[in-house]
N, C-alpha and C positions, 0 to 999 in steps of 0.2 A: 815382575808379574808371575804368579804361580799358574799351574796348569788349570786349576779350578776357575780362576779369574778369566783366563783365556776362553774357556768353555762358556762362561757367562756372557761374554761379549758376542759370541757367534751363535748362541742359542736363541731361537725365537719361537713364538707360538704358531704352530701351523694350522691346526683346526681342532674340532671337538668330535669325538666319536660317540655314538649312542649305541648301547647294548641292551639286549633283552635279558630276561631273568636267568637264562641258561648261559649267558656270557657271549652269545653270538652277536656279531656286529650287525646293526640294522642300517645305519647310515653314517655319513660324515657331514658335519655342519661347519660353516665358516665362522659362525658367531655363537657366543654362549646363549644368546636369546633363542636362536633356532634350536639348539640342543635342548634347552629347557622346555620349549614348546613341544618337541618330539617326546620328551619324557612325560609331559602332562597328559598325553593321550592314553598312557598306560602306567599305572603306579609302580609296576615292577621294573620299569626301564631305568637305566642309569646312564650317565655320560661321563666321559673322561677327557681331559685336555691332553692333546697330543703335541709334544714338543719335538721339533726337528732340529738337529744339529747339522749345520752346514760345514762340510769339509772345505779345506782350502782349494781354490780353483787354480789349476795349473794349465797354462797354454803350452801346447806341444806343436812345434812346427811340423808341417806335413809336405809330402812330395806327391804331386799328381801323377798317377800312373796312366797308361794308355787306356782308352775306353774299353769296356768289356766287349767281348765278341757277341754278336747277336745270336739268339737261339736259332737252332736249325728249324726249317719249316716243318710243321707237323703234318703227318700223313693223315688224310681224311678218308673215312670209310665211304664206300660207294653207297648211293641212295638205295634204300630197300625197294624191292619190287613186290613185296608181299602185300596182300590185300587184308585189311583188318577183319577179324572174325567177329561176326555179329550173330546173336541168338534170336 
């Protein structure tokens, strides 16, 4: 199996992105029907299918370390004794 066939096996359609006339992304849609509906609101909008290529998942063993130390208590400022100024 060549590299291109391997990529074909792990590639899947993630979602559809809708763009305005300046190329700025407006939203992401999970279905083509939603993307087409968003484009129908404004004739200058376009949508593109976004494909996600999943990398191979690797499990790495881990070692639990001792719990982090707690934060030092914070110093609090004394209550103000000033009276609010009213006009």
